[in-house]
C-alpha positions in Angstrom: -48.2 74.7 71.4 -45.6 75.9 68.9 -43.0 78.4 69.9 -44.3 81.1 67.5 -47.7 81.0 69.4 -46.3 83.8 71.7 -46.4 87.3 70.3 -45.7 90.9 71.4 -48.8 92.7 72.7 -47.2 96.0 73.6 -43.8 97.7 74.3 -43.1 100.1 77.2 -39.4 100.9 77.4 -37.6 97.7 78.5 -40.9 96.1 79.4 -42.8 94.1 76.8 -46.2 92.4 77.2 -46.8 89.1 75.5 -49.9 87.2 74.5 -50.6 83.7 73.2 -51.1 81.3 76.0 -50.2 80.3 79.6 -47.1 78.2 79.0 -44.6 80.8 80.2 -43.6 80.8 83.9 -42.1 83.4 86.2 -38.3 84.0 85.5 -38.3 82.0 82.3 -36.0 83.3 79.6 -37.4 84.3 76.2 -36.1 85.6 72.9 -38.1 88.7 71.8 -38.6 89.9 68.2 -36.8 89.2 65.0 -33.4 89.9 66.5 -34.2 87.5 69.4 -33.4 90.0 72.1 -32.8 88.4 75.5 -35.7 88.8 78.0 -37.0 87.4 81.3 -40.6 86.9 82.4 -41.3 89.1 85.4 -45.2 88.8 85.6 -47.8 86.3 84.6 -51.3 87.7 84.9 -54.4 86.4 83.1 -53.7 86.1 79.4 -50.8 88.6 79.4 -47.2 87.9 80.3 -44.8 90.7 81.1 -41.1 90.4 80.0 -38.2 92.6 80.9 -35.8 92.9 78.0 -32.1 93.2 78.6 -31.4 95.2 75.4 -32.7 98.2 73.7 -36.3 97.6 72.6 -36.5 100.2 69.8 -38.1 98.8 66.7 -40.1 96.1 68.5 -43.8 96.1 67.6 -47.0 94.1 68.3 -47.3 90.9 66.5 -43.6 89.9 66.5 -42.9 86.5 67.9 -41.5 85.6 71.4 -39.7 82.3 71.7 -39.5 80.7 75.2 -36.2 79.0 76.2 -37.9 76.8 78.9 -35.5 77.7 81.7 -34.8 80.6 84.1 -32.1 83.2 83.5 -28.9 81.2 83.7 -25.2 81.8 83.0 -22.5 79.4 81.9 -19.8 78.6 84.5 -16.5 77.0 83.8 -12.8 77.8 83.1 -12.3 81.1 81.3 -14.2 83.4 83.6 -11.1 84.8 85.2 -9.1 87.5 83.3 -12.3 88.4 81.5 -14.8 91.3 81.4 -18.5 90.7 80.9 -21.6 92.7 80.6 -24.5 92.4 83.1 -25.8 89.1 81.6 -22.4 87.5 81.3 -21.6 88.2 77.6 -17.8 88.7 77.1 -17.2 92.3 76.1 -14.0 91.6 74.3 -15.8 89.2 71.9 -18.6 91.7 71.5 -16.1 94.4 70.5 -14.6 92.1 67.9 -18.1 91.4 66.4 -19.8 94.8 66.7 -17.1 97.4 67.5 -17.2 99.8 70.5 -21.0 99.6 70.9 -23.0 96.5 71.8 -25.2 95.5 68.9 -28.6 94.1 69.6 -29.3 90.4 69.6 -25.8 89.3 70.2 -26.3 86.1 72.1 -22.6 85.2 72.7 -21.7 82.4 75.1 -19.7 83.3 78.2 -17.0 80.8 77.6 -14.7 80.3 74.6 -15.9 77.3 72.7 -12.6 76.8 70.8 -10.0 77.2 73.6 -8.6 74.0 75.0 -7.7 73.3 78.7 -5.2 70.9 80.1 -7.5 68.7 82.1 -6.6 66.1 84.7 -9.3 63.6 85.6 -9.8 63.1 89.3 -12.1 60.0 89.2 -12.0 56.6 87.6 -14.5 54.1 86.5 -16.3 52.4 89.4 -15.9 55.4 91.8 -18.9 56.3 93.9 -19.4 60.1 93.7 -21.8 62.6 95.2 -22.5 66.3 95.2 -19.3 68.3 95.5 -17.0 65.5 94.4 -14.2 66.8 92.2 -14.2 64.9 88.8 -11.6 67.1 86.9 -9.3 70.0 87.3 -7.3 72.3 85.1 -5.0 75.4 85.5 -7.3 78.3 84.7 -4.6 80.9 85.3 -1.1 81.0 86.6 -2.4 81.2 90.2 -5.9 79.6 90.2 -6.6 75.9 89.6 -10.2 75.3 88.3 -11.9 72.4 90.0 -14.9 70.8 88.3 -17.4 69.5 90.9 -20.5 67.3 90.7 -23.6 69.5 90.9 -26.0 69.3 93.8 -28.6 66.5 93.6 -26.4 64.2 91.5 -24.8 61.1 92.9 -24.0 57.6 91.6 -21.2 55.6 90.0 -18.7 56.6 87.4 -19.3 54.5 84.3 -16.9 56.2 81.9 -14.1 58.8 81.9 -12.0 60.4 79.3 -8.2 60.4 79.4 -6.4 63.3 80.9 -5.5 65.8 78.2 -6.6 68.9 76.4 -10.4 69.5 76.1 -12.8 72.3 75.3 -15.6 73.3 77.6 -18.2 71.3 75.6 -16.4 68.0 75.3 -17.6 65.2 77.7 -15.2 64.1 80.5 -17.1 61.8 82.8 -20.4 59.8 82.7 -22.2 59.1 86.0 -25.1 56.7 86.4 -27.5 57.6 89.2 -29.5 55.2 91.3 -32.4 55.4 88.8 -30.2 54.2 85.9 -30.0 57.5 84.2 -26.6 58.5 82.7 -25.4 62.1 83.2 -22.6 63.4 81.0 -20.3 65.9 82.7 -18.2 68.6 81.0 -15.9 71.4 82.0 -18.8 73.9 81.8 -22.2 73.9 83.6 -25.2 76.3 83.8 -26.8 77.8 86.9 -29.8 80.1 87.4 -28.5 83.4 88.7 -31.3 84.1 91.1 -31.0 80.8 92.9 -28.2 80.6 95.6 -25.8 77.7 95.0 -26.2 75.1 97.8 -23.7 74.5 100.6 -23.3 71.9 103.3 -23.1 74.2 106.3 -22.8 77.9 107.1 -19.9 78.4 109.4 -19.3 81.3 112.0 -17.3 84.2 110.8 -14.1 84.1 113.0 -11.4 85.7 110.8 -11.1 89.1 109.2 -10.7 89.9 105.5 -7.2 91.6 105.6 -7.3 94.7 103.4 -4.0 96.5 104.3 -6.1 99.6 104.9 -5.4 100.8 108.5 -8.8 102.4 109.3 -10.6 99.2 108.1 -8.3 96.5 109.5 -7.9 98.3 112.9 -11.1 100.2 113.7 -13.8 98.8 111.4 -12.9 95.3 110.3 -15.0 93.1 108.0 -15.1 89.3 108.6 -14.2 87.0 105.8 -17.6 85.9 104.5 -19.2 89.0 105.9 -21.0 92.0 104.3 -20.1 95.7 104.3 -21.6 98.9 102.9 -19.6 101.9 101.7 -22.1 104.8 101.4 -21.0 108.3 100.4 -21.8 111.2 98.2 -20.4 111.8 94.8 -16.6 112.3 94.9 -16.2 111.0 98.4 -14.0 108.1 97.2 -16.2 105.0 97.1 -14.7 103.7 93.9 -11.1 104.5 95.1 -11.8 102.5 98.3 -13.2 99.6 96.5 -10.3 99.5 94.1 -7.9 99.4 97.1 -9.8 96.5 98.6 -9.9 94.7 95.3 -6.1 95.2 94.9 -4.9 94.3 98.4 -7.5 92.2 100.2 -6.4 88.6 101.0 -9.2 87.0 99.0 -8.2 84.4 96.5 -10.5 85.7 93.8 -12.0 89.2 93.1 -15.3 89.7 91.4 -15.6 93.5 90.6 -19.1 94.5 89.6 -19.5 97.9 88.0 -23.3 98.4 88.3 -24.5 101.6 86.7 -21.3 103.5 87.2 -19.4 105.5 84.6 -17.5 103.6 81.9 -14.2 105.3 82.6 -14.1 103.8 86.1 -14.4 100.3 84.7 -11.7 101.2 82.1 -9.4 102.4 84.9 -10.0 99.1 86.9 -9.3 97.0 83.8 -6.1 98.9 83.0 -4.8 99.0 86.6 -5.6 95.3 87.4 -3.8 94.2 84.2 -0.6 96.1 85.2 -0.6 95.7 89.0 1.1 92.6 90.4 -0.7 90.5 93.0 1.4 90.9 96.2 1.2 87.2 97.0 1.9 85.6 93.6 3.6 88.5 91.8 1.3 87.8 88.8 -1.0 90.4 87.2 -4.0 91.0 89.4 -6.3 90.1 86.5 -5.1 86.5 86.9 -7.6 86.2 89.8 -10.2 88.8 88.8 -13.5 88.8 87.0 -14.9 92.2 85.9 -18.6 92.7 85.2 -19.3 96.1 83.5 -22.9 97.2 83.3 -22.3 100.9 83.1 -24.7 103.8 83.1 -25.2 103.8 79.3 -26.1 100.1 79.2 -29.6 98.7 79.3 -31.3 99.2 82.7 -32.8 95.8 82.9 -29.4 94.1 82.5 -28.1 96.3 85.3 -30.8 94.8 87.6 -29.5 91.3 86.7 -25.8 92.1 86.9 -25.6 91.8 90.7 -27.0 88.2 90.6 -24.6 87.4 87.7 -21.6 88.5 89.8 -22.9 86.7 92.9 -23.4 83.4 91.0 -19.8 83.6 89.7 -18.5 84.3 93.2 -20.4 81.3 94.7 -19.1 79.1 91.9 -15.5 79.7 92.9 -16.5 79.6 96.6 -17.7 76.0 96.0 -14.2 75.1 94.9 -12.8 76.1 98.3 -11.7 79.6 97.4 -12.3 82.8 99.3 -14.0 85.4 97.1 -14.5 89.1 97.5 -17.3 90.7 95.6 -17.2 94.5 95.0 -20.5 96.0 93.9 -20.3 99.6 92.7 -23.0 100.7 93.3 -26.1 99.1 94.7 -27.9 102.5 94.4 -27.7 102.3 90.6 -29.0 98.8 90.9 -31.9 100.0 93.0 -32.6 102.8 90.5 -33.0 100.1 87.8 -35.5 98.3 90.1 -37.3 101.6 90.4 -37.5 102.2 86.7 -38.7 98.7 85.9 -41.2 98.8 88.7 -42.6 102.0 87.3 -42.9 100.5 83.8 -44.8 97.6 85.5 -47.1 100.2 87.0 -46.5 98.8 90.5 -47.5 100.9 93.6 -44.4 102.8 94.6 -43.0 103.1 98.2 -40.7 105.7 99.7 -39.0 107.9 97.1 -40.5 105.9 94.3 -38.6 102.7 95.0 -40.6 99.5 94.9 -42.0 98.1 98.1 -39.9 95.0 97.7 -36.6 96.9 97.7 -35.7 95.7 101.2 -36.3 92.0 100.3 -34.3 92.3 97.1 -31.4 93.8 99.1 -31.7 90.9 101.6 -31.7 88.3 98.9 -28.4 89.8 97.6 -26.5 90.3 100.9 -27.6 87.0 102.5 -25.7 85.1 99.8 -22.5 86.2 101.5 -21.0 83.8 104.0 -18.3 81.6 105.3 -19.4 78.0 104.4 -18.4 74.4 104.3 -19.0 73.3 100.7 -20.7 70.2 99.5 -17.2 68.8 98.8 -16.1 69.4 102.4 -13.9 72.4 101.8 -14.1 75.8 103.4 -14.9 78.8 101.2 -16.4 82.2 101.5 -18.0 85.1 99.7 -17.4 88.5 101.2 -19.7 91.3 99.8 -18.7 95.0 99.8 -21.4 97.1 98.3 -21.1 100.8 97.6 -24.1 103.0 98.1 -24.5 106.4 96.4 -27.2 108.4 98.2 -28.2 111.6 96.5 -26.5 114.5 98.3 -24.9 112.2 100.8 -28.2 111.8 102.6 -27.8 108.5 104.6 -31.5 108.6 105.5 -32.6 107.6 102.0 -34.2 104.2 101.5 -31.3 102.3 99.9 -28.8 103.2 102.6 -31.2 102.6 105.4 -32.3 99.2 104.1 -28.7 98.2 103.4 -27.8 98.9 107.0 -30.3 96.2 108.0 -28.4 93.5 106.2 -24.7 94.4 106.7 -22.6 94.3 109.8 -19.9 96.7 108.7 -20.7 100.3 107.8 -18.0 102.5 106.3 -19.6 105.9 106.0 -17.7 108.2 103.7 -17.5 111.9 104.5 -17.4 114.6 101.9 -15.5 117.1 104.1 -12.7 114.5 104.6 -12.5 113.8 100.9 -12.3 117.5 100.0 -9.5 117.8 102.6 -7.7 115.0 100.7 -8.0 112.6 103.7 -8.4 109.1 102.2 -9.9 106.7 102.8 -12.5 109.3 103.7 -14.2 106.9 106.2 -15.7 108.9 109.0 -14.6 107.3 112.3 -17.7 108.7 114.1 -20.4 107.4 111.9 -18.9 104.1 110.9 -19.0 100.9 112.8 -18.2 97.1 112.7 -20.2 94.4 114.4 -17.5 91.9 113.6 -14.9 93.4 116.0 -15.9 91.2 119.0 -16.2 88.1 116.9 -12.7 88.6 115.5 -11.0 89.3 118.9 -9.6 85.7 119.3 -8.1 85.8 115.8 -6.3 89.1 116.5 -5.0 87.8 119.8 -3.7 84.6 118.2 -2.3 86.0 114.9 -1.4 89.6 115.5 -0.8 90.1 119.2 -2.4 90.3 122.6 -2.0 94.0 122.6 -3.9 94.6 119.4 -7.4 94.8 120.7 -6.6 97.1 123.7 -4.6 99.4 121.4 -7.5 99.6 119.0 -9.9 100.4 121.8 -7.7 103.2 123.1 -7.3 104.7 119.7 -11.0 104.7 119.2 -11.6 106.2 122.6 -9.2 109.1 121.9 -11.0 109.9 118.6 -14.3 109.9 120.4 -13.0 112.1 123.1 -11.5 114.5 120.5 -14.9 114.8 118.9 -16.5 116.0 122.2 -13.7 118.4 122.8 -14.0 119.9 119.3 -17.5 121.0 120.2 -16.1 123.0 123.0 -13.3 124.4 120.9 -15.8 125.7 118.3 -17.4 127.8 121.1 -14.6 129.1 123.2 -11.4 128.2 121.3 -8.5 125.8 122.1 -6.4 128.2 124.2 -8.6 128.0 127.3 -8.5 124.1 127.4 -6.4 122.5 130.1 -3.2 120.9 129.0 -4.5 117.3 129.3 -7.4 118.1 126.9 -4.9 119.9 124.5 -2.9 116.7 124.6 -6.0 114.6 123.5 -6.7 117.0 120.6 -3.0 116.9 119.5 -2.6 113.1 119.8 -6.0 112.6 118.0 -4.7 114.8 115.1 -1.6 112.7 115.0 -3.8 109.5 114.8 -5.9 111.0 112.0 -3.0 112.3 109.9 -0.3 109.7 110.8 -2.4 106.6 111.0 -5.9 106.8 109.6 -5.0 108.8 106.5 -3.4 106.5 103.9 -1.8 107.2 100.5 -3.0 104.7 97.8 -0.3 105.9 95.4 2.7 105.5 97.8 4.7 102.3 97.4 5.0 101.7 101.1 1.7 103.3 102.4 -0.7 101.7 99.9 -0.7 98.4 101.8 0.1 97.9 105.5 0.3 94.4 107.1 -1.3 93.8 110.5 1.9 93.6 112.5 3.0 97.0 111.2 -0.4 98.5 112.1 0.0 97.2 115.7 3.5 98.7 116.0 2.3 102.0 114.7 -0.5 102.1 117.3 1.9 101.1 120.1 4.2 104.0 119.2 1.4 106.6 119.1 0.1 105.4 122.4 3.7 105.3 123.8 4.0 109.0 123.0 0.5 109.8 124.5 1.3 108.0 127.7 4.7 109.7 128.1 3.2 113.1 127.3 0.4 112.5 129.8 2.9 112.0 132.5 4.6 115.3 131.6 1.3 117.2 131.6 0.4 115.7 135.0 3.6 117.4 136.3 2.3 120.7 135.0 4.8 120.7 132.1 3.3 122.6 129.1 2.6 120.4 126.0 4.2 123.1 123.8 7.7 122.0 125.1 7.1 118.4 123.8 5.8 119.7 120.5 8.9 121.9 120.1 11.0 118.8 120.0 9.4 117.9 116.6 8.4 114.4 117.7 4.8 114.8 116.6 5.9 115.7 113.1 8.4 112.8 113.0 5.7 110.3 113.8 3.4 111.7 111.1 6.0 110.7 108.5 6.5 107.2 110.1 4.0 105.6 107.7 6.1 106.5 104.7 9.5 105.6 106.1 9.2 102.1 107.5 9.2 99.4 104.8 6.7 96.5 105.2 9.5 94.0 104.7 11.9 95.5 107.3 10.2 97.1 110.3 13.4 97.4 112.4 13.2 101.2 112.0 10.4 101.2 114.5 13.1 100.8 117.2 14.5 104.1 116.0 11.2 105.8 116.4 10.8 104.3 119.9 14.2 105.7 120.8 13.2 109.1 119.4 10.1 109.2 121.5 12.0 108.3 124.6 14.7 110.9 123.8 12.1 113.6 123.3 10.4 112.8 126.6 13.7 112.6 128.4 14.8 116.0 126.9 11.7 117.7 128.2 12.0 116.0 131.6 15.6 117.1 131.9 14.7 120.7 131.0 12.1 120.8 133.8 14.0 118.9 136.5 
């Protein structure tokens, strides 16, 4: 059957019905109309095929042709993804701007990778080598800090029959030819294609036994996320989801960041692009964009492309994971992605479930989050994809479907609190509603790399915060003055923990990022003060005498005054605590 045999039957927003035969298959890509808009088959039923179009469908009419591409929705992978910003279906926005100005014109089918740019390629194989899935056949410096490794795809093995010389090549020039056991010759280039809805294969999924270090005290200490794990950041409008994700993207110890703006406002992606271009990576002292991919499918872009954008970002993350890199994927926000699912489902006239979301919302969320993991790649390296997804429940209602279904598939939950955000307490993660199921799994790592005292200190800090929450219920009823001194001490030390430890200033040069050893020393000092004060209170010495020494206020400022590079000042704070305790003791002896 000729390509033009498929024609438009009807148009309903981003959904188009197609007639003309049964040759189209689920998830096949098609070009719709005279402008060849990009679309994807989402239903095949009887003589009608339903296509979701990733661009504005205004002007499409029955009778216009639909051309099949014969393959599922795929993106091009290769050097040039880093330092770039793409839309939801991996079209480079800087190239689109050059061609059509500040607005995306319809029908722009622009390849993800620059066809003219050359890369300094070093061949890793020679003629006669036996190669298999995951074997590196070439490499090139993609940025100043990331080396791009080209690997044999899954399912291909055989003998190298020809190689090019090391030198400069574009992404389309052949580098290696491999003859498989059936005699077929496969030509390999710098670039390859992969269907975005199909997880990239791995050799083995490994246990998550090390944390993703973020430099944010409340996360690293109380609610850690394992490297290769999944976390959710739910919170109402203005609670600081985007700010928290920006901090994680800037400071987490991942090798590569994929930042996905899914349905959020365009100014937030602009801010990320500007900041990441100027901010220096703390490890390499190169611009953060040297190891970052931005995907922008903002709220004014086509809704169908928003639905595809999370898979685009995940496929890019898995691609670099297969090279042996540790990748952190920030999705902001999965609620907007779920709303795209809901709109498309409504256009398809599917039976809605709770709050109008499709019945398959939970399975789609599972498909996304289960692609996170710490793995052994086909080439024998270790790599990971850590997923951190923001959720934007309306009115901050965590009982809505997206938040509840997300909790089923993540093991870390950072619940943001509006009252903390309005009080300028950032990160506004509520320590009473948040949790991490990775804490026990990561205990051996903390003991080996941070200190034997880290886990006990974390547990004591958490217990004090929980105890304060119970006491505050009493305070609301009868006031704080009638509490015994030991309970007043708990409230006072918990306030010091909240203000002096959990609260963190993203714009302060010292406080924006805190290494693990400094976090431990801060906890030890806070607990040293608590233990000393508890001894005083046990001797019937009023807590007010210790507060009058000013030691509580001094420890509040500790986080701003101790440089990450030189933490010798902690000895001074330790002496100040001991002096304050000794002063009160002497006054009551």
